[in-house]
C-alpha positions as CSV (number, residue, x, y, z in Angstrom):
1,M,14.9,12.5,-9.4
2,V,12.4,14.6,-7.6
3,D,13.3,18.3,-7.9
4,T,14.4,19.2,-4.3
5,D,14.8,22.8,-5.2
6,F,11.2,22.9,-6.3
7,A,10.2,21.3,-3.0
8,W,12.2,23.8,-1.0
9,R,10.8,26.8,-2.9
10,L,7.3,25.3,-2.6
11,T,7.7,24.9,1.2
12,Q,8.6,28.5,1.5
13,G,5.6,29.5,-0.6
14,L,3.3,27.4,1.5
15,V,4.7,28.7,4.8
16,R,3.9,32.3,3.6
17,I,0.2,31.4,3.3
18,D,-1.9,31.7,6.5
19,S,-3.8,28.5,7.0
20,S,-4.2,28.8,10.8
21,D,-6.9,26.8,12.6
22,P,-8.8,28.6,13.9
23,G,-8.3,31.6,11.7
24,A,-7.8,31.6,7.9
25,Y,-8.2,27.8,7.5
26,E,-7.3,26.0,4.3
27,G,-9.1,28.0,1.6
28,E,-6.2,30.0,0.2
29,I,-3.6,27.2,0.5
30,E,-5.9,24.7,-1.1
31,R,-6.5,27.0,-4.1
32,Y,-2.8,27.7,-4.4
33,I,-2.0,24.0,-4.6
34,K,-4.9,23.3,-7.0
35,V,-3.7,26.0,-9.4
36,L,-0.1,24.7,-9.1
37,V,-1.2,21.1,-10.0
38,E,-3.4,22.3,-12.8
39,A,-0.5,24.4,-14.2
40,Q,1.8,21.4,-14.1
41,L,-0.7,19.3,-16.0
42,E,-1.1,22.1,-18.6
43,R,2.7,22.5,-18.9
44,L,3.2,18.8,-19.5
45,S,0.2,18.8,-21.9
46,H,0.2,15.1,-22.8
47,P,-3.0,13.2,-23.6
48,V,-2.2,10.4,-21.1
49,L,-2.5,13.0,-18.3
50,H,-6.0,13.9,-19.3
51,A,-7.2,11.1,-17.0
52,V,-5.7,12.8,-13.9
53,Q,-8.4,14.0,-11.6
54,V,-8.2,17.1,-9.5
55,E,-11.1,17.3,-7.0
56,E,-12.0,19.8,-4.4
57,L,-14.0,18.3,-1.5
58,E,-15.8,20.4,1.1
59,V,-15.6,18.2,4.2
60,L,-17.0,20.8,6.6
61,T,-18.5,24.2,5.9
62,G,-15.7,26.3,4.6
63,R,-13.1,23.5,5.1
64,R,-11.8,22.0,1.9
65,N,-9.7,19.0,0.9
66,L,-7.9,18.6,-2.4
67,M,-7.6,15.1,-3.9
68,V,-5.4,14.5,-7.0
69,T,-5.6,11.0,-8.5
70,V,-3.3,9.6,-11.1
71,P,-5.1,6.6,-12.4
72,G,-3.4,3.3,-13.3
73,L,-4.6,0.4,-15.4
74,S,-6.2,-1.6,-12.6
75,D,-7.7,-1.5,-9.1
76,E,-4.6,-3.1,-7.7
77,P,-2.4,-1.6,-4.9
78,R,-2.0,2.2,-4.8
79,L,0.2,4.7,-3.1
80,V,-1.5,7.4,-1.1
81,Y,0.1,10.6,0.3
82,I,-1.9,12.2,3.0
83,C,-1.1,15.8,4.3
84,H,-3.0,18.4,6.2
85,M,-2.9,22.0,5.1
86,D,-3.8,23.8,8.3
87,T,-1.5,25.0,11.1
88,V,-2.1,26.1,14.6
89,T,-2.7,29.8,15.2
90,L,0.1,32.2,14.3
91,G,0.7,32.9,18.0
92,D,3.2,35.1,19.8
93,G,6.9,34.5,20.8
94,W,8.5,34.8,17.4
95,D,11.9,36.5,17.1
96,A,11.6,40.1,16.0
97,D,13.2,39.3,12.7
98,I,11.2,36.1,12.0
99,T,7.5,36.5,11.5
100,P,5.2,33.4,11.5
101,L,4.6,33.7,7.8
102,G,8.1,34.9,6.9
103,A,9.6,31.6,5.6
104,V,13.0,32.8,6.7
105,V,16.0,30.6,5.9
106,R,18.8,30.7,8.5
107,D,21.7,28.3,8.7
108,G,20.1,26.0,6.2
109,K,16.8,25.8,8.2
110,L,13.4,27.2,7.2
111,Y,11.5,29.1,10.0
112,G,7.8,29.9,9.9
113,R,4.5,28.6,11.0
114,G,4.0,25.1,9.6
115,A,7.5,24.7,8.1
116,C,7.9,21.3,9.8
117,D,4.3,20.4,10.6
118,M,3.1,20.0,7.9
119,K,4.0,22.3,5.0
120,G,7.4,20.7,4.4
121,G,5.9,17.3,4.1
122,L,3.1,18.7,1.9
123,A,5.6,20.2,-0.4
124,C,7.5,16.9,-0.7
125,A,4.3,15.1,-1.6
126,I,3.5,17.7,-4.3
127,A,7.1,17.4,-5.6
128,A,6.6,13.6,-5.8
129,L,3.3,14.1,-7.6
130,V,4.9,16.5,-10.1
131,H,7.8,14.1,-10.7
132,T,5.3,11.2,-11.3
133,L,3.4,13.3,-13.8
134,E,6.6,14.2,-15.6
135,R,7.7,10.5,-15.7
136,V,4.3,9.4,-16.9
137,A,4.2,12.0,-19.7
138,A,7.8,11.2,-20.7
139,D,7.2,7.5,-20.7
140,A,4.0,7.9,-22.8
141,A,5.9,10.0,-25.3
142,R,8.7,7.3,-25.6
143,S,6.3,4.3,-25.7
144,P,3.0,5.3,-27.2
145,D,2.0,1.7,-27.8
146,L,1.9,0.9,-24.1
147,P,-1.5,1.0,-22.5
148,E,-2.1,4.5,-21.1
149,G,1.7,5.1,-21.4
150,L,2.2,4.1,-17.7
151,E,5.2,1.8,-18.2
152,M,7.2,3.5,-15.4
153,L,4.6,2.4,-12.8
154,R,4.6,-1.3,-13.9
155,T,7.6,-2.4,-11.8
156,D,6.1,-1.0,-8.5
157,R,4.2,-3.3,-6.3
158,V,3.2,-0.7,-3.7
159,S,0.2,-0.4,-1.3
160,Y,1.2,2.2,1.3
161,D,-0.3,5.0,3.1
162,I,2.3,7.6,3.8
163,T,1.7,10.5,6.2
164,K,4.4,13.1,6.5
165,E,3.2,14.2,10.0
166,P,6.3,14.6,12.2
167,V,6.2,12.9,15.6
168,E,9.3,13.1,17.7
169,Y,11.3,13.9,14.5
170,R,10.2,10.7,12.8
171,I,7.6,10.1,10.0
172,N,4.3,9.0,11.7
173,R,2.1,6.5,10.1
174,G,-1.5,7.5,10.5
175,R,-4.5,9.3,8.9
176,I,-5.0,13.0,8.8
177,E,-7.6,13.9,6.2
178,R,-6.8,17.3,4.7
179,T,-5.0,16.8,1.3
180,L,-4.9,13.5,-0.5
181,V,-2.7,12.7,-3.5
182,S,-3.5,9.2,-4.7
183,F,-1.5,7.2,-7.2
184,D,-2.9,4.0,-8.7
185,V,0.0,1.6,-9.3
186,V,0.1,-0.5,-12.4
187,I,1.2,-4.1,-11.9
């Protein structure tokens, strides 16, 4: 199972980072996510994960994307999570006891700039990535004779593009190019 506590804590951490547009933009949050992913790869420390690629892409001057690719055994269908890292400006109108970057939890809800759009979805995508890396490493340790140790992906026949952009409280299918986590699926 995906570690929902990890996703919750990560969402709070992401909300605390100013990624306003215009303003701070994505630099700090992109570096934060990159360090987190690289730390997870180091923690798992299995040779099968050496093929995972972590790339920083400068799409506009000072505007960065982060792409993490978990390669499979073929060029067959893949699952792609797409999230943006920026938020609108911090703005006025916040309650006196809730700042835009406060990541305050009240009545089981998280308040802060970007909590819903888009840092919660981004944290869920990262939690899914971490879970996938853990499963790949564990599967490779159990079945070292399997190609690339990616048995856990063999049963999936997936070719989806998932955007966690909320629109009228529903997941919206579309393209917003900011952060890309790509999984090649083994058939």
